[in-house]
C-alpha positions in Angstrom: -14.8 48.6 -11.0 -18.3 49.9 -12.0 -19.4 49.7 -8.4 -16.4 51.7 -7.2 -17.0 54.4 -9.8 -20.7 54.6 -9.0 -20.0 54.9 -5.3 -17.5 57.7 -6.0 -20.0 59.5 -8.2 -22.6 59.3 -5.5 -20.2 60.6 -2.9 -19.1 63.5 -5.1 -22.7 64.4 -5.9 -23.6 64.4 -2.2 -20.6 66.6 -1.5 -21.5 69.1 -4.3 -25.1 69.3 -3.2 -24.7 68.9 0.6 -21.9 71.3 1.3 -23.6 74.4 0.1 -26.8 73.4 1.9 -24.8 72.9 5.2 -23.1 76.3 4.8 -26.4 78.0 4.1 -28.5 76.6 6.9 -25.9 76.1 9.7 -25.6 78.4 12.6 -22.4 79.7 14.3 -21.5 77.9 17.5 -20.6 79.8 20.6 -17.4 79.2 22.5 -19.4 77.6 25.3 -21.0 75.1 22.9 -17.6 74.3 21.2 -16.1 73.8 24.7 -18.8 71.2 25.5 -18.2 69.3 22.3 -14.4 69.2 22.6 -14.7 67.9 26.2 -15.9 64.6 24.8 -13.3 64.1 22.1 -10.5 62.5 24.1 -12.9 60.0 25.6 -14.4 59.1 22.2 -11.0 58.7 20.7 -10.0 56.3 23.5 -13.1 54.2 22.9 -12.3 54.2 19.2 -8.7 53.0 19.8 -9.8 50.3 22.2 -12.5 49.1 19.7 -10.0 49.0 16.9 -7.5 47.0 19.1 -10.2 44.5 20.0 -11.2 44.1 16.4 -7.5 43.7 15.4 -6.7 41.0 18.0 -10.0 39.1 17.6 -10.0 39.1 13.8 
């Protein structure tokens, strides 16, 4: 139980410190950049589903 609480505490601390830093130093993405990123999402989701199916059936 101690390990779980310490992991949760570390994650919360990273969230409290990291989120303001990401908001401060991040830049706005253009529509073209967002379009490029979203083009890969369906393919990556397919790879993830196939990998999970292989893990399920092999394990």
